[in-house]
N, CA, C and O of each residue as an XYZ file, in Angstrom:
912
protein
N      22.520     -9.747     77.506
C      22.808     -8.925     75.920
C      22.908     -7.490     76.482
O      22.137     -6.952     77.277
N      24.114     -6.938     75.855
C      24.376     -5.327     76.336
C      23.726     -4.800     75.633
O      23.634     -5.327     74.524
N      22.642     -3.024     75.960
C      22.116     -2.531     74.975
C      23.043     -1.776     74.598
O      24.047     -1.598     75.289
N      22.812     -1.083     73.180
C      23.346     -0.322     72.294
C      23.932      0.523     73.150
O      25.136      0.514     73.406
N      22.857      1.513     73.765
C      22.795      2.733     74.135
C      22.661      2.635     75.991
O      21.644      2.547     76.679
N      23.825      2.682     76.321
C      23.664      2.552     77.900
C      23.386      3.614     79.031
O      24.505      3.971     79.400
N      22.384      4.323     79.793
C      22.106      5.502     80.154
C      23.028      5.544     81.220
O      23.334      4.628     81.983
N      23.511      6.915     81.184
C      24.457      7.305     82.299
C      24.285      7.117     83.858
O      25.159      7.087     84.725
N      23.098      7.015     83.956
C      22.614      6.623     85.655
C      21.243      5.965     85.975
O      20.162      6.409     86.363
N      21.620      4.977     85.722
C      20.492      3.594     85.814
C      20.792      3.118     87.279
O      21.784      2.560     87.749
N      19.566      3.536     87.868
C      20.094      3.053     89.591
C      19.866      1.377     89.659
O      20.440      0.667     90.485
N      18.941      0.889     88.658
C      18.647     -0.369     89.091
C      19.632     -1.766     88.057
O      19.303     -2.936     87.863
N      20.784     -1.062     87.619
C      21.556     -1.705     87.174
C      22.916     -2.109     88.311
O      23.429     -1.258     89.037
N      23.379     -3.685     88.273
C      23.783     -4.175     89.289
C      25.400     -3.926     88.935
O      25.766     -3.294     87.944
N      26.146     -4.423     89.739
C      27.664     -3.938     89.114
C      28.168     -4.755     88.245
O      29.124     -4.458     87.528
N      27.363     -6.255     88.221
C      27.695     -7.038     87.294
C      27.152     -7.051     85.740
O      27.484     -7.722     84.764
N      26.191     -6.039     85.933
C      25.716     -5.744     84.485
C      26.538     -4.587     83.885
O      26.838     -4.613     82.691
N      26.940     -3.484     84.760
C      28.311     -2.790     84.552
C      29.509     -3.166     83.862
O      30.018     -2.744     82.824
N      29.895     -4.204     84.809
C      31.257     -4.645     84.201
C      31.466     -5.379     82.818
O      32.434     -5.310     82.062
N      29.633     -6.506     82.621
C      29.660     -6.813     81.503
C      29.677     -5.533     80.302
O      30.385     -5.528     79.295
N      28.774     -4.555     80.683
C      28.682     -3.487     79.761
C      29.967     -2.880     79.276
O      30.142     -2.685     78.073
N      31.181     -2.473     80.486
C      32.842     -1.953     80.392
C      33.227     -3.102     79.559
O      33.686     -2.835     78.448
N      33.136     -4.141     79.851
C      33.915     -5.113     79.187
C      33.744     -5.064     77.847
O      34.710     -5.082     77.084
N      32.402     -4.992     77.401
C      31.863     -4.951     75.760
C      32.962     -3.543     75.458
O      33.629     -3.489     74.425
N      32.996     -2.836     76.152
C      33.546     -1.040     75.594
C      32.476      0.052     75.554
O      32.392      1.146     74.996
N      31.780     -0.584     76.269
C      30.651      0.995     76.491
C      31.156      1.950     77.591
O      31.213      1.795     78.811
N      31.374      2.597     77.097
C      32.131      4.114     78.046
C      31.385      4.624     78.697
O      31.852      5.282     79.627
N      29.496      4.560     78.493
C      28.499      5.365     79.331
C      28.450      4.240     80.617
O      28.207      4.529     81.789
N      28.672      3.221     80.216
C      28.462      2.177     81.304
C      29.700      2.403     82.474
O      29.758      1.885     83.589
N      30.590      3.275     81.889
C      32.245      3.030     82.857
C      31.875      4.590     83.302
O      32.186      4.816     84.472
N      31.454      5.372     82.811
C      31.237      6.483     83.447
C      30.294      6.002     84.592
O      30.433      6.470     85.722
N      29.379      5.114     84.327
C      28.277      4.776     85.750
C      29.355      4.278     87.025
O      29.459      4.733     88.164
N      30.040      3.258     86.410
C      30.502      2.672     87.495
C      31.717      3.513     87.975
O      32.138      3.369     89.122
N      32.240      4.324     87.174
C      33.839      5.178     87.744
C      32.165      6.020     89.070
O      32.159      5.817     90.284
N      31.215      6.734     88.439
C      30.570      7.696     89.437
C      30.029      7.390     91.201
O      30.043      8.057     92.236
N      29.417      5.505     90.672
C      29.202      4.682     91.708
C      30.437      4.571     92.766
O      30.428      4.913     93.948
N      31.573      3.960     91.963
C      32.676      3.827     93.145
C      33.518      4.771     92.977
O      34.658      4.449     92.644
N      33.234      6.003     93.135
C      34.243      7.022     93.026
C      35.455      7.378     94.826
O      36.634      7.264     95.160
N      33.500      8.039     95.726
C      33.778      8.214     96.821
C      34.840      6.826     97.370
O      35.997      7.170     97.616
N      34.534      5.420     97.555
C      34.922      4.897     98.233
C      36.651      4.661     97.768
O      37.631      4.400     98.465
N      36.487      4.908     96.106
C      38.081      4.255     96.048
C      39.281      5.985     95.973
O      40.443      6.113     95.587
N      38.533      6.758     96.395
C      39.473      8.084     97.056
C      39.608      7.996     98.007
O      40.741      8.306     98.374
N      38.400      7.425     99.358
C      38.714      7.506    100.172
C      39.926      6.285    100.554
O      40.943      6.291    101.247
N      39.432      5.564     99.958
C      41.121      4.156    100.008
C      42.205      4.435     99.839
O      43.133      4.128    100.588
N      42.310      5.271     98.499
C      43.848      5.990     98.495
C      44.231      6.856     99.328
O      45.351      6.763     99.831
N      43.490      7.741     99.601
C      43.721      8.783    100.422
C      44.058      8.027    101.750
O      45.040      8.387    102.400
N      43.346      7.086    102.132
C      43.842      6.796    104.066
C      45.242      6.322    103.804
O      45.973      6.289    104.793
N      45.806      5.907    102.523
C      46.965      5.573    101.816
C      48.165      6.384    102.198
O      49.034      6.381    103.070
N      47.706      7.298    100.820
C      48.600      8.934    101.026
C      48.582      9.676    101.224
O      49.347     10.527    100.771
N      47.437      9.925    102.278
C      47.407     11.329    102.950
C      47.352     12.090    102.282
O      47.298     13.144    102.917
N      47.313     12.360    100.617
C      46.861     13.611     99.835
C      46.094     13.376     99.230
O      45.921     12.314     98.633
N      45.356     14.426     99.231
C      44.291     14.754     97.922
C      44.690     14.646     96.630
O      43.989     13.830     96.032
N      45.679     15.226     95.841
C      45.898     15.506     94.433
C      46.959     13.979     94.188
O      46.782     13.380     93.127
N      47.672     13.599     94.858
C      47.960     11.982     94.951
C      47.227     11.096     94.776
O      47.430     10.342     93.825
N      45.798     10.838     95.903
C      44.920     10.357     96.126
C      44.178     10.050     94.567
O      43.934      8.943     94.087
N      43.941     11.258     94.026
C      43.294     11.527     92.283
C      43.251     10.549     91.727
O      42.409      9.681     91.500
N      44.890     10.859     91.363
C      45.731     10.387     90.451
C      46.010      8.857     90.675
O      46.294      8.079     89.764
N      45.904      8.552     91.888
C      45.657      7.053     91.854
C      44.708      6.601     91.563
O      44.894      5.627     90.833
N      43.639      6.818     91.772
C      41.899      6.621     90.926
C      41.997      6.497     89.732
O      41.684      5.504     89.075
N      42.487      7.601     89.313
C      42.764      7.118     87.775
C      43.251      6.101     87.099
O      42.866      5.324     86.225
N      44.334      6.331     87.817
C      45.601      4.995     87.089
C      44.578      3.946     87.262
O      44.275      3.215     86.319
N      43.907      3.815     88.696
C      43.307      2.419     88.997
C      42.356      1.823     87.696
O      42.358      0.735     87.120
N      41.261      3.500     87.453
C      40.589      3.377     86.743
C      40.730      2.740     85.485
O      39.986      1.897     84.983
N      41.842      3.276     85.001
C      42.487      2.540     83.491
C      43.321      1.342     83.773
O      44.145      1.105     82.890
N      43.311      0.571     84.733
C      44.270     -0.491     85.064
C      42.801     -1.846     84.753
O      42.779     -2.942     84.194
N      41.281     -0.597     85.796
C      40.383     -1.797     85.734
C      39.784     -1.626     84.217
O      39.232     -2.627     83.762
N      39.818     -0.912     83.711
C      39.061     -0.684     82.427
C      39.513     -1.921     81.136
O      38.903     -2.736     80.446
N      40.663     -1.565     81.281
C      41.925     -2.876     80.577
C      41.535     -4.391     81.045
O      41.516     -5.357     80.283
N      41.240     -4.419     82.386
C      41.440     -5.993     82.642
C      40.056     -5.866     83.030
O      39.606     -6.504     82.078
N      39.264     -5.612     83.539
C      37.818     -5.949     83.427
C      37.124     -7.217     83.001
O      36.119     -7.723     83.500
N      37.777     -7.592     82.085
C      37.000     -8.421     81.194
C      37.719     -9.995     81.690
O      37.792    -11.039     81.042
N      38.174     -9.697     83.023
C      38.472    -10.595     83.718
C      37.941    -11.012     84.872
O      38.098    -12.049     85.517
N      37.162     -9.864     85.073
C      36.353     -9.937     86.444
C      34.952    -10.789     86.122
O      34.108    -10.533     85.264
N      34.983    -12.086     87.263
C      33.940    -13.049     87.413
C      33.262    -12.888     88.493
O      32.998    -13.975     89.007
N      32.823    -11.904     89.122
C      32.107    -11.489     90.333
C      32.713    -12.694     91.332
O      31.717    -13.321     91.694
N      33.557    -13.119     91.760
C      33.811    -13.740     93.034
C      33.569    -13.049     93.756
O      32.741    -13.381     94.604
N      34.122    -11.819     93.797
C      34.209    -10.943     95.099
C      33.367     -9.679     94.440
O      33.183     -9.427     93.249
N      32.896     -8.934     95.678
C      32.030     -7.671     94.912
C      32.937     -6.909     93.736
O      34.157     -7.030     93.627
N      32.173     -6.186     92.972
C      33.304     -5.157     91.966
C      33.902     -4.061     92.963
O      34.950     -3.481     92.679
N      33.055     -3.745     94.383
C      33.572     -2.742     94.684
C      34.972     -3.174     95.264
O      36.085     -2.649     95.290
N      34.408     -4.419     95.741
C      36.093     -4.974     96.703
C      37.524     -5.063     95.557
O      38.605     -4.509     95.755
N      37.239     -5.724     94.623
C      38.381     -5.752     93.308
C      38.500     -4.426     92.718
O      39.390     -4.358     91.870
N      37.706     -3.117     92.978
C      38.141     -1.600     92.318
C      39.089     -1.555     93.937
O      40.202     -1.029     93.922
N      38.615     -2.055     95.061
C      39.396     -1.355     95.842
C      41.042     -2.151     96.499
O      41.661     -1.606     97.413
N      41.530     -3.465     95.844
C      42.280     -4.018     95.703
C      43.098     -3.674     94.732
O      44.255     -4.091     94.792
N      42.778     -3.031     93.877
C      43.822     -2.793     92.448
C      44.092     -0.957     93.152
O      45.221     -0.483     93.028
N      43.287     -0.341     93.646
C      43.542      0.981     94.153
C      44.645      1.062     95.277
O      45.568      1.876     95.304
N      44.322     -0.154     96.410
C      45.231     -0.285     97.104
C      46.644     -0.185     96.898
O      47.622      0.518     97.153
N      46.059     -1.844     95.969
C      47.628     -1.553     95.353
C      48.724     -0.844     94.919
O      49.922     -0.937     95.184
N      47.994     -0.010     94.095
C      48.309      1.261     93.288
C      48.895      2.304     94.279
O      49.932      2.950     94.128
N      48.141      2.337     95.184
C      49.053      3.549     96.264
C      49.324      3.190     97.042
O      49.185      4.068     97.893
N      49.970      1.717     97.771
C      50.685      1.242     98.236
C      51.969      1.366     97.811
O      52.916      1.664     98.538
N      52.030      1.083     96.322
C      53.401      1.369     95.250
C      53.820      2.705     95.305
O      54.983      3.074     95.471
N      52.514      3.648     95.111
C      52.849      4.969     95.051
C      53.801      5.393     96.362
O      54.845      6.042     96.436
N      53.198      4.915     97.085
C      53.572      5.710     98.738
C      55.123      5.312     98.697
O      56.079      6.088     98.706
N      55.141      3.718     98.643
C      56.694      3.004     98.282
C      57.719      4.177     97.462
O      58.827      4.580     97.813
N      57.048      4.484     96.459
C      57.799      5.430     95.306
C      58.516      7.043     95.859
O      59.632      7.562     95.868
N      57.013      7.435     96.313
C      57.521      9.010     97.188
C      58.132      9.041     98.188
O      58.565     10.151     98.496
N      58.492      7.662     99.292
C      59.074      7.483    100.191
C      60.754      7.041     99.935
O      61.805      7.092    100.575
N      60.395      6.691     98.904
C      62.257      6.679     98.041
C      62.413      7.809     97.749
O      63.307      8.461     98.287
N      61.431      8.452     96.642
C      61.774     10.298     95.884
C      62.666     10.981     97.427
O      63.838     11.348     97.503
N      61.852     10.966     98.253
C      61.921     11.997     99.184
C      63.148     11.768     99.984
O      63.998     12.625    100.225
N      63.161     10.524    100.377
C      64.724     10.216    101.228
C      65.744     10.474    100.327
O      66.760     10.837    100.920
N      65.912     10.409     98.652
C      66.863     10.403     98.213
C      66.575     11.943     98.034
O      67.540     12.417     98.635
N      66.042     12.720     97.701
C      65.821     14.241     97.625
C      67.010     14.929     98.689
O      68.057     15.550     98.503
N      66.069     14.352    100.183
C      66.661     14.837    101.524
C      68.229     14.729    101.154
O      68.979     15.704    101.117
N      68.731     12.972    100.802
C      69.763     13.218    101.029
C      70.814     14.159    100.046
O      71.960     14.517    100.316
N      69.961     14.445     98.736
C      70.958     15.395     98.059
C      71.016     16.647     98.656
O      72.001     17.378     98.560
N      69.990     16.932     99.277
C      69.893     18.428     99.740
C      70.592     19.144    100.928
O      70.819     20.324    101.197
N      70.888     17.719    101.646
C      71.663     17.918    102.890
C      70.696     19.566    103.969
O      71.054     20.590    104.551
N      69.809     19.069    103.751
C      68.846     20.573    104.696
C      67.981     19.844    105.794
O      67.020     19.145    105.473
N      68.303     20.007    106.906
C      67.903     19.166    108.027
C      66.388     19.732    107.676
O      66.179     20.762    107.035
N      65.353     18.842    108.231
C      64.575     18.675    108.455
C      63.575     19.011    107.172
O      62.344     19.020    107.178
N      64.462     19.279    106.092
C      63.519     19.125    105.094
C      62.559     18.058    104.267
O      61.611     18.230    103.501
N      63.239     16.863    104.775
C      62.273     15.813    104.556
C      61.030     15.620    105.527
O      60.084     15.037    104.998
N      60.851     16.022    106.921
C      59.631     16.091    107.435
C      58.573     17.070    107.085
O      57.358     16.903    107.194
N      59.192     18.097    106.658
C      57.958     19.140    105.617
C      57.586     18.834    104.440
O      56.663     19.341    103.802
N      58.532     17.717    104.021
C      57.730     17.312    102.877
C      56.665     16.091    103.353
O      55.595     15.913    102.771
N      57.028     15.435    104.275
C      56.093     14.673    104.211
C      54.559     15.064    104.477
O      53.492     14.487    104.268
N      54.900     16.218    104.996
C      53.038     16.615    105.368
C      52.183     17.290    103.650
O      52.742     18.005    102.819
N      50.870     16.798    103.593
C      50.939     17.241    101.933
C      50.477     18.857    102.459
O      49.924     19.061    103.540
N      50.848     20.016    101.392
C      50.727     20.776    101.539
C      49.360     21.280    100.565
O      48.951     22.417    100.801
N      48.644     20.483     99.489
C      47.566     20.644     98.834
C      46.474     20.387     99.590
O      46.233     19.307    100.131
N      45.696     21.533     99.643
C      44.695     21.892    100.221
C      43.521     22.198     99.164
O      43.402     23.258     98.548
N      42.679     21.084     99.066
C      41.358     21.161     98.011
C      40.453     22.193     98.820
O      40.391     22.264    100.047
N      39.717     23.034     97.837
C      38.305     23.894     98.011
C      37.349     23.325     98.785
O      36.690     23.665     99.768
N      37.455     22.238     97.991
C      36.451     21.720     98.547
C      36.089     21.265     99.812
O      35.010     21.212    100.402
N      37.635     20.834    100.202
C      37.296     20.343    101.765
C      37.486     21.607    103.013
O      37.249     21.633    104.221
N      38.035     22.600    102.029
C      38.076     23.932    103.049
C      36.747     23.983    103.593
O      36.297     24.175    104.723
N      36.110     23.691    102.149
C      34.846     24.449    102.369
C      33.563     23.549    103.454
O      32.623     24.042    104.078
N      33.940     22.296    103.359
C      33.387     21.070    103.961
C      32.475     21.629    105.720
O      32.932     22.260    106.674
N      31.648     21.273    105.576
C      30.933     21.323    107.271
C      31.044     20.471    108.462
O      30.831     19.258    108.456
N      31.379     21.148    109.455
C      31.874     20.433    110.499
C      33.072     20.458    111.087
O      33.974     19.778    110.597
N      33.319     21.293    112.317
C      34.765     21.311    112.814
C      35.142     19.596    113.846
O      36.284     19.330    114.220
N      34.142     18.835    114.074
C      34.784     17.932    114.270
C      35.076     16.847    113.359
O      35.731     15.856    113.679
N      34.414     17.124    111.842
C      34.446     16.060    111.020
C      36.455     16.665    110.377
O      37.199     15.834    109.856
N      36.723     17.563    110.510
C      38.103     18.044    110.007
C      38.766     17.391    111.037
O      39.706     16.770    110.540
N      38.698     17.179    112.721
C      39.259     17.012    113.428
C      39.006     15.500    113.752
O      39.602     15.146    114.769
N      38.309     14.574    113.174
C      38.592     13.258    112.795
C      39.797     13.056    111.826
O      40.892     12.580    112.126
N      39.316     13.590    110.388
C      40.538     13.652    109.322
C      41.667     13.592    109.974
O      42.094     12.441    110.063
N      42.381     14.482    110.518
C      43.223     15.136    111.125
C      43.600     13.983    112.282
O      44.816     14.037    112.465
N      43.041     13.058    113.044
C      43.443     12.664    113.822
C      43.286     11.010    112.779
O      43.898     10.096    113.332
N      42.808     10.721    111.866
C      42.947      9.576    110.924
C      44.213      9.592    110.356
O      44.969      8.622    110.323
N      44.542     11.171    109.716
C      46.316     11.353    108.720
C      47.080     10.717    109.881
O      47.753      9.781    109.450
N      47.210     10.879    111.124
C      48.144     10.616    112.039
C      48.357      9.254    112.672
O      49.324      8.931    113.362
N      47.164      8.390    112.290
C      47.493      7.528    112.999
C      48.594      6.451    111.926
O      48.692      6.514    110.700
N      49.188      5.677    112.701
C      50.219      4.643    111.732
C      49.785      4.517    110.439
O      48.599      4.795    110.264
N      50.458      4.155    109.434
C      49.673      2.979    108.284
C      49.512      2.299    108.672
O      48.315      2.049    108.524
N      50.129      1.376    109.413
C      49.567      0.190    109.002
C      47.925      0.121    110.107
O      47.102     -0.793    110.050
N      47.850      1.187    110.900
C      46.388      1.026    111.329
C      45.381      2.213    110.562
O      44.249      2.342    111.029
N      45.637      2.760    109.818
C      45.276      3.956    108.975
C      44.100      3.630    107.729
O      42.993      4.147    107.577
N      44.766      2.609    106.942
C      44.357      1.702    105.815
C      43.520      0.792    106.730
O      42.355      0.608    106.379
N      43.888      0.289    107.683
C      42.456     -0.588    107.939
C      41.155     -0.032    108.714
O      40.069     -0.612    108.735
N      41.481      1.314    109.411
C      40.068      2.343    109.839
C      39.705      2.491    108.818
O      38.647      1.959    108.481
N      40.285      3.106    108.113
C      39.509      3.424    106.600
C      38.774      2.273    105.779
O      37.840      2.769    105.150
N      38.864      1.157    105.615
C      38.606      0.269    105.059
C      37.214     -0.489    105.754
O      36.167     -0.862    105.225
N      37.646     -0.536    107.047
C      36.534     -1.308    107.693
C      36.009     -0.183    108.318
O      34.784     -0.260    108.226
N      36.300      0.699    108.835
C      35.544      1.843    109.877
C      34.940      2.742    108.743
O      33.733      2.660    108.970
N      35.048      3.295    108.000
C      34.471      4.235    106.809
C      33.888      3.353    105.728
O      32.756      3.664    105.357
N      34.425      2.374    105.194
C      33.589      2.141    103.952
C      33.043      0.623    104.165
O      32.738     -0.199    103.300
N      33.007      0.471    105.947
C      32.431     -0.981    106.280
C      32.720     -2.083    105.259
O      31.818     -2.737    104.734
N      33.922     -2.246    105.022
C      34.528     -3.691    104.386
C      34.352     -4.406    105.092
O      34.138     -3.819    106.153
N      34.267     -5.916    105.270
C      34.336     -6.838    106.037
C      36.014     -7.187    106.790
O      37.143     -6.755    106.557
N      35.635     -7.852    107.445
C      37.264     -7.998    107.785
C      37.886     -9.330    106.974
O      39.077     -9.594    107.139
N      37.077    -10.146    106.116
C      37.829    -10.825    105.325
C      38.187    -10.059    103.952
O      38.933    -10.399    103.035
N      37.541     -9.118    104.097
C      37.483     -8.382    102.226
C      38.789     -7.563    102.466
O      39.631     -7.564    101.568
N      39.025     -6.843    103.652
C      40.501     -5.810    104.129
C      41.290     -6.832    104.030
O      42.225     -6.533    103.287
N      41.387     -8.122    104.501
C      42.468     -9.013    104.581
C      43.070     -9.369    103.700
O      44.278     -9.564    103.569
N      41.717     -9.540    102.615
C      42.466     -9.738    101.182
C      42.616     -8.899    100.020
O      42.794     -9.305     98.872
N      42.520     -7.555    100.441
C      42.722     -6.305     99.793
C      43.761     -5.615    100.313
O      44.158     -4.675     99.623
N      44.604     -5.928    101.881
C      45.930     -5.561    101.874
C      46.787     -6.569    102.813
O      47.456     -6.326    103.817
N      46.489     -7.981    102.024
C      47.295     -9.320    101.978
C      47.746     -9.530    103.465
O      48.972     -9.542    103.575
N      47.083     -9.691    104.582
C      47.116     -9.701    105.533
C      45.951    -10.355    106.319
O      44.777    -10.016    106.173
N      46.555    -11.724    107.514
C      45.516    -11.866    107.921
C      44.057    -11.404    108.657
O      44.012    -10.391    109.356
N      42.830    -12.290    108.412
C      41.922    -11.846    109.097
C      41.970    -11.356    110.512
O      41.475    -10.276    110.833
N      42.543    -12.125    111.319
C      42.801    -11.725    112.684
C      43.582    -10.143    113.252
O      43.451     -9.385    114.212
N      44.523    -10.235    111.875
C      45.518     -8.771    112.204
C      44.791     -7.736    111.789
O      45.177     -6.683    112.295
N      43.784     -7.616    110.977
C      42.471     -6.786    110.775
C      41.674     -6.764    112.123
O      41.709     -5.655    112.656
N      41.010     -7.654    112.762
C      40.518     -7.521    113.834
C      41.512     -6.666    114.766
O      41.028     -5.623    115.207
N      42.809     -6.961    115.118
C      43.092     -6.674    116.046
C      44.113     -5.007    116.018
O      44.599     -4.355    116.942
N      44.108     -4.768    114.369
C      44.664     -3.391    114.205
C      43.408     -2.430    114.357
O      43.382     -1.420    115.061
N      42.325     -2.939    113.540
C      40.961     -1.981    113.583
C      40.449     -1.781    114.502
O      39.876     -0.692    114.499
N      40.291     -2.738    115.997
C      40.345     -2.297    117.675
C      41.470     -1.189    118.139
O      41.270     -0.083    118.642
N      42.605     -1.774    117.841
C      43.506     -0.614    118.012
C      43.190      0.839    117.519
O      42.835      1.792    118.214
N      43.366      0.803    116.364
C      42.839      2.095    115.692
C      41.696      3.080    116.229
O      41.866      4.289    116.384
N      40.769      2.543    116.433
C      39.036      2.905    117.619
C      40.122      3.718    118.482
O      40.551      4.862    118.326
N      40.448      2.648    119.534
C      41.211      2.822    120.872
C      41.940      4.020    120.526
O      41.969      4.966    121.313
N      42.392      4.048    119.671
C      43.645      5.909    119.680
C      42.743      6.982    119.572
O      42.827      8.069    120.145
N      41.860      6.588    118.784
C      40.891      7.778    118.198
C      40.122      8.605    118.912
O      39.899      9.812    119.008
N      39.540      6.863    119.723
C      39.393      7.438    121.029
C      39.993      8.545    121.746
O      39.967      9.776    121.763
N      40.393      7.836    122.169
C      41.581      8.428    123.472
C      41.727      9.984    123.318
O      41.766     10.789    124.248
N      41.835     10.386    121.358
C      42.280     11.269    121.211
C      41.178     12.399    120.990
O      41.295     13.607    121.195
N      40.189     11.764    120.565
C      38.441     12.741    120.332
C      38.261     12.884    121.422
O      38.390     14.023    121.872
N      37.895     11.808    122.292
C      37.289     11.617    123.913
C      35.619     11.870    123.036
O      35.046     12.890    123.421
N      35.154     11.367    122.371
C      34.484     12.032    121.646
C      33.411     10.409    120.638
O      34.082      9.496    120.155
N      31.995     10.388    120.533
C      31.446      9.405    119.659
C      32.119      9.546    118.078
O      31.682     10.406    117.314
N      33.150      8.676    117.696
C      32.931      9.271    116.422
C      32.076      8.464    115.199
O      32.342      8.827    114.053
N      31.240      7.576    115.342
C      30.278      7.270    114.759
C      29.638      8.248    114.074
O      30.019      8.252    112.903
N      28.803      9.101    114.313
C      27.980     10.017    113.937
C      28.504     10.723    112.318
O      27.895     11.034    111.294
N      29.789     10.757    112.702
C      30.667     11.887    111.280
C      31.454     10.291    110.147
O      31.865     10.623    109.036
N      31.518      9.519    110.342
C      31.958      8.141    109.344
C      31.841      8.676    107.883
O      32.663      8.734    106.969
N      30.562      9.040    107.979
C      30.277      9.613    106.307
C      30.490     10.441    105.613
O      30.254     10.479    104.406
N      31.129     11.494    106.493
C      31.749     12.728    106.014
C      33.198     12.473    106.071
O      33.679     13.574    106.336
N      33.879     11.864    105.996
C      35.203     11.809    106.407
C      35.658     11.637    104.754
O      35.125     10.810    104.015
N      36.665     12.507    104.353
C      37.337     12.891    103.077
C      36.129     13.099    102.423
O      35.736     12.128    101.777
N      35.254     14.343    102.404
C      34.524     14.932    101.702
C      34.526     14.638     99.998
O      35.488     15.057     99.354
N      33.673     14.076     99.460
C      33.774     13.620     98.262
C      32.710     14.264     97.146
O      31.784     13.787     96.491
N      33.400     15.782     97.278
C      31.966     16.829     96.236
C      32.073     16.612     94.504
O      32.937     16.398     93.654
N      30.660     16.811     94.599
C      30.709     16.850     92.731
C      31.954     16.881     91.761
O      32.297     16.205     90.791
N      32.550     18.098     92.529
C      33.982     19.039     91.651
C      34.648     17.595     91.344
O      34.438     16.913     90.341
N      35.599     17.246     92.562
C      36.171     16.081     92.329
C      35.922     14.765     91.752
O      36.777     14.018     91.275
N      34.106     14.458     91.881
C      33.794     13.015     90.916
C      34.007     13.546     89.836
O      34.756     12.872     89.128
N      33.612     14.625     89.329
C      33.473     14.876     87.560
C      35.281     14.977     87.235
O      35.815     14.452     86.258
N      35.913     15.669     88.163
C      37.631     15.295     87.504
C      38.086     14.407     87.646
O      39.289     14.332     87.394
N      37.437     13.363     88.081
C      38.196     11.992     87.858
C      37.548     11.245     86.754
O      38.040     10.344     86.076
N      36.183     11.843     86.672
C      35.589     10.840     85.334
C      36.238     11.397     84.279
O      36.743     10.694     83.404
N      36.283     12.706     84.265
C      37.048     13.059     82.930
C      38.140     12.999     82.717
O      38.629     13.123     81.595
N      38.783     12.785     83.797
C      40.423     12.648     83.596
C      40.586     11.173     82.571
O      40.931     10.978     81.405
N      40.105     10.249     83.789
C      39.893      9.191     83.164
C      39.636      8.876     81.225
O      40.418      8.509     80.348
N      38.019      9.278     81.212
C      37.923      9.337     80.207
C      39.074      9.628     78.957
O      39.283      8.932     77.963
N      39.768     10.961     79.388
C      40.609     11.696     78.348
C      41.848     10.597     78.046
O      42.681     10.537     77.142
N      41.623      9.891     79.033
C      43.022      8.675     78.578
C      42.746      7.588     78.110
O      43.561      6.799     77.633
N      41.429      7.417     78.210
C      41.004      6.594     77.137
C      40.814      6.067     75.835
O      40.066      6.780     75.165
N      41.244      5.046     75.241
C      42.067      5.108     74.075
C      40.746      5.802     72.853
O      39.630      5.451     73.239
N      40.683      6.686     71.509
C      39.448      6.922     71.120
C      38.904      5.513     70.212
O      39.680      4.849     69.524
N      37.296      5.177     70.370
C      37.069      4.971     69.312
C      36.996      5.106     67.739
O      36.852      6.154     67.109
N      37.123      3.854     67.250
C      37.156      4.303     65.331
C      36.393      4.099     65.168
O      35.942      3.049     65.626
N      35.397      5.187     64.150
C      34.756      5.677     63.430
C      34.346      4.977     62.588
O      33.606      5.430     61.714
């Protein structure tokens, strides 16, 4: 039975409880769900798009889609995996659209080198700028430089610690491919850093409170208003 009033931060509540409460229209439960999974979903979108602002927008869009379809969630996979799959699909589509738009713009503008400049994110979040650790920034930089097929798998497997099976389902590729690309990604990063990167996995793509609040507020503002 879903309680009428749902605490905004309830540590003992499972993801299944949250999903049921959200499906029943409980927006307090939805706030809790978002705060519980925000960092994981942002990291996923960020690994695909390499742009903080684009990643935030994708996460918000994915939450709205999840809110509308969560009644279909049956718990066959972890809720985090279900949400990551939605985010990854949205982010991959967004990347395809952005690449197409940039190519059209570059062709129309006919300016040498402009497409390459647009490929780099010019948005620098103050939270990231203030984050501790020169090594963490170096790691983020090298992750961003990985080819797409390695970077996405590295973040899902190495940073978020999803299984090979979960990663394969999310990206729609064989498990053997996940294992091979993850090994290759670690090798490439190891060569670039020449240091043990495991110690800083937890700090990759800093997710401070302001960003979490911004995503939650942005999603809630776009939800349909409850009738009185």
